[in-house]
FIKOLZA-1660 file (N, C-alpha, C; in steps of 0.1 Angstrom, whole numbers, plus 5000, padded with zeros to 4 digits):
% residues 83
   i   px   py   pz ch aa at
   1 5008 4988 5000  A  M  N
   1 5000 5000 5000  A  M CA
   1 5009 5012 5000  A  M  C
   2 5003 5023 4995  A  K  N
   2 5010 5036 4994  A  K CA
   2 5003 5046 5003  A  K  C
   3 5010 5056 5007  A  I  N
   3 5004 5067 5015  A  I CA
   3 4996 5077 5006  A  I  C
   4 4984 5079 5009  A  R  N
   4 4975 5088 5002  A  R CA
   4 4977 5102 5009  A  R  C
   5 4977 5103 5022  A  A  N
   5 4979 5115 5029  A  A CA
   5 4985 5113 5042  A  A  C
   6 4994 5122 5046  A  H  N
   6 5001 5122 5059  A  H CA
   6 5003 5136 5064  A  H  C
   7 4992 5144 5063  A  A  N
   7 4992 5158 5066  A  A CA
   7 4994 5161 5081  A  A  C
   8 4988 5152 5089  A  E  N
   8 4990 5153 5104  A  E CA
   8 5000 5143 5108  A  E  C
   9 5009 5146 5116  A  S  N
   9 5020 5137 5120  A  S CA
   9 5015 5124 5126  A  S  C
  10 5004 5125 5133  A  H  N
  10 4999 5113 5140  A  H CA
  10 4988 5105 5132  A  H  C
  11 4985 5109 5120  A  V  N
  11 4975 5102 5113  A  V CA
  11 4980 5100 5098  A  V  C
  12 4978 5088 5093  A  V  N
  12 4982 5085 5079  A  V CA
  12 4970 5078 5072  A  V  C
  13 4967 5083 5060  A  E  N
  13 4957 5077 5052  A  E CA
  13 4964 5069 5041  A  E  C
  14 4959 5056 5039  A  L  N
  14 4965 5048 5029  A  L CA
  14 4957 5048 5016  A  L  C
  15 4963 5043 5005  A  D  N
  15 4956 5044 4992  A  D CA
  15 4944 5035 4992  A  D  C
  16 4942 5026 5002  A  D  N
  16 4929 5018 5002  A  D CA
  16 4918 5026 5009  A  D  C
  17 4921 5038 5014  A  G  N
  17 4911 5047 5020  A  G CA
  17 4911 5045 5035  A  G  C
  18 4918 5036 5041  A  S  N
  18 4918 5035 5055  A  S CA
  18 4927 5045 5062  A  S  C
  19 4923 5049 5074  A  C  N
  19 4931 5060 5081  A  C CA
  19 4935 5054 5095  A  C  C
  20 4948 5056 5098  A  W  N
  20 4954 5050 5110  A  W CA
  20 4961 5061 5119  A  W  C
  21 4959 5060 5132  A  Q  N
  21 4966 5068 5142  A  Q CA
  21 4979 5061 5145  A  Q  C
  22 4990 5069 5145  A  I  N
  22 5003 5064 5148  A  I CA
  22 5006 5065 5162  A  I  C
  23 5012 5054 5168  A  F  N
  23 5015 5054 5182  A  F CA
  23 5025 5066 5185  A  F  C
  24 5023 5073 5196  A  P  N
  24 5031 5085 5199  A  P CA
  24 5046 5082 5199  A  P  C
  25 5050 5071 5205  A  G  N
  25 5063 5067 5206  A  G CA
  25 5070 5063 5192  A  G  C
  26 5062 5061 5182  A  D  N
  26 5067 5057 5169  A  D CA
  26 5067 5069 5158  A  D  C
  27 5063 5080 5162  A  L  N
  27 5062 5091 5153  A  L CA
  27 5075 5094 5146  A  L  C
  28 5086 5094 5153  A  A  N
  28 5099 5098 5147  A  A CA
  28 5103 5088 5136  A  A  C
  29 5098 5076 5136  A  A  N
  29 5102 5066 5126  A  A CA
  29 5094 5069 5113  A  A  C
  30 5084 5077 5114  A  T  N
  30 5076 5080 5102  A  T CA
  30 5081 5093 5094  A  T  C
  31 5090 5100 5100  A  L  N
  31 5095 5113 5094  A  L CA
  31 5101 5111 5080  A  L  C
  32 5106 5099 5078  A  S  N
  32 5112 5097 5064  A  S CA
  32 5102 5091 5054  A  S  C
  33 5090 5089 5058  A  W  N
  33 5080 5084 5049  A  W CA
  33 5077 5094 5038  A  W  C
  34 5076 5089 5026  A  K  N
  34 5072 5096 5014  A  K CA
  34 5060 5090 5008  A  K  C
  35 5053 5097 4998  A  P  N
  35 5041 5091 4992  A  P CA
  35 5045 5078 4985  A  P  C
  36 5057 5076 4981  A  E  N
  36 5060 5063 4974  A  E CA
  36 5064 5052 4983  A  E  C
  37 5065 5055 4996  A  T  N
  37 5069 5044 5006  A  T CA
  37 5058 5033 5006  A  T  C
  38 5063 5021 5004  A  D  N
  38 5055 5009 5004  A  D CA
  38 5053 5004 5018  A  D  C
  39 5040 5003 5022  A  L  N
  39 5037 4998 5036  A  L CA
  39 5028 4986 5035  A  L  C
  40 5030 4977 5044  A  D  N
  40 5021 4965 5046  A  D CA
  40 5014 4967 5059  A  D  C
  41 5001 4964 5060  A  L  N
  41 4993 4965 5072  A  L CA
  41 4992 4951 5077  A  L  C
  42 4995 4949 5090  A  E  N
  42 4994 4936 5096  A  E CA
  42 4987 4937 5109  A  E  C
  43 4979 4927 5113  A  P  N
  43 4973 4927 5126  A  P CA
  43 4984 4925 5137  A  P  C
  44 4981 4930 5149  A  S  N
  44 4991 4929 5159  A  S CA
  44 4984 4923 5172  A  S  C
  45 4992 4915 5179  A  G  N
  45 4987 4909 5191  A  G CA
  45 4991 4918 5203  A  G  C
  46 4996 4929 5200  A  D  N
  46 5001 4939 5211  A  D CA
  46 4989 4945 5218  A  D  C
  47 4991 4948 5231  A  R  N
  47 4980 4953 5239  A  R CA
  47 4978 4968 5236  A  R  C
  48 4988 4975 5230  A  V  N
  48 4988 4989 5227  A  V CA
  48 4980 4992 5214  A  V  C
  49 4982 4983 5204  A  C  N
  49 4977 4986 5191  A  C CA
  49 4970 4974 5185  A  C  C
  50 4962 4977 5175  A  S  N
  50 4955 4966 5168  A  S CA
  50 4962 4961 5156  A  S  C
  51 4971 4970 5150  A  H  N
  51 4978 4967 5138  A  H CA
  51 4992 4974 5138  A  H  C
  52 5000 4969 5129  A  V  N
  52 5013 4976 5126  A  V CA
  52 5014 4979 5111  A  V  C
  53 5020 4990 5108  A  L  N
  53 5024 4993 5095  A  L CA
  53 5039 4989 5093  A  L  C
  54 5042 4981 5083  A  V  N
  54 5055 4977 5081  A  V CA
  54 5061 4983 5068  A  V  C
  55 5071 4991 5070  A  N  N
  55 5078 4997 5058  A  N CA
  55 5086 4986 5051  A  N  C
  56 5082 4983 5039  A  T  N
  56 5088 4972 5031  A  T CA
  56 5102 4974 5027  A  T  C
  57 5107 4986 5028  A  T  N
  57 5121 4989 5024  A  T CA
  57 5130 4985 5036  A  T  C
  58 5127 4990 5048  A  D  N
  58 5136 4988 5059  A  D CA
  58 5130 4979 5070  A  D  C
  59 5118 4973 5068  A  Q  N
  59 5111 4965 5077  A  Q CA
  59 5108 4971 5091  A  Q  C
  60 5109 4984 5092  A  S  N
  60 5105 4990 5104  A  S CA
  60 5090 4988 5106  A  S  C
  61 5086 4987 5119  A  R  N
  61 5072 4984 5123  A  R CA
  61 5067 4996 5131  A  R  C
  62 5056 5001 5127  A  I  N
  62 5050 5013 5134  A  I CA
  62 5036 5008 5139  A  I  C
  63 5034 5010 5152  A  R  N
  63 5021 5006 5159  A  R CA
  63 5011 5017 5155  A  R  C
  64 4999 5011 5151  A  V  N
  64 4987 5020 5148  A  V CA
  64 4974 5014 5153  A  V  C
  65 4964 5023 5154  A  I  N
  65 4951 5019 5156  A  I CA
  65 4942 5027 5146  A  I  C
  66 4930 5023 5144  A  V  N
  66 4921 5030 5135  A  V CA
  66 4919 5044 5139  A  V  C
  67 4920 5053 5130  A  A  N
  67 4919 5068 5133  A  A CA
  67 4906 5070 5140  A  A  C
  68 4906 5078 5151  A  G  N
  68 4894 5082 5158  A  G CA
  68 4892 5073 5170  A  G  C
  69 4899 5061 5171  A  E  N
  69 4897 5052 5182  A  E CA
  69 4906 5057 5194  A  E  C
  70 4902 5055 5206  A  P  N
  70 4911 5059 5217  A  P CA
  70 4922 5049 5220  A  P  C
  71 4934 5055 5224  A  W  N
  71 4945 5046 5228  A  W CA
  71 4942 5041 5242  A  W  C
  72 4946 5028 5245  A  P  N
  72 4944 5023 5259  A  P CA
  72 4954 5030 5268  A  P  C
  73 4949 5040 5276  A  D  N
  73 4958 5049 5284  A  D CA
  73 4969 5041 5292  A  D  C
  74 4965 5032 5300  A  S  N
  74 4974 5025 5308  A  S CA
  74 4985 5018 5301  A  S  C
  75 4981 5011 5289  A  E  N
  75 4991 5004 5281  A  E CA
  75 5000 5014 5274  A  E  C
  76 4995 5025 5269  A  V  N
  76 5004 5035 5263  A  V CA
  76 5014 5040 5273  A  V  C
  77 5010 5044 5285  A  K  N
  77 5019 5048 5295  A  K CA
  77 5030 5039 5298  A  K  C
  78 5026 5026 5299  A  K  N
  78 5036 5016 5302  A  K CA
  78 5046 5015 5290  A  K  C
  79 5041 5015 5278  A  A  N
  79 5050 5014 5266  A  A CA
  79 5059 5026 5265  A  A  C
  80 5054 5038 5268  A  L  N
  80 5062 5050 5267  A  L CA
  80 5073 5051 5278  A  L  C
  81 5070 5044 5290  A  E  N
  81 5079 5044 5301  A  E CA
  81 5089 5032 5299  A  E  C
  82 5087 5024 5289  A  G  N
  82 5096 5013 5286  A  G CA
  82 5092 5000 5294  A  G  C
  83 5080 5000 5299  A  G  N
  83 5076 4989 5308  A  G CA
  83 5069 4978 5301  A  G  C
% end
């Protein structure tokens, strides 16, 4: 999949029309994304996120949830603290 829009740093819209919120701790990894960046969407068993976006070039994995959904506060806090 390709990026259709990434106007807000924390939300990305893919060319299939889906919109995803990027995990706050993963925002820096998205700074190099360009419209031609190939991404795969995969389900995640993680407590923090429902899916991951995988950059097919460097295999980096970005945690995401459906745009508009709330993050699980306690799990996000643990993840950001490194717990």
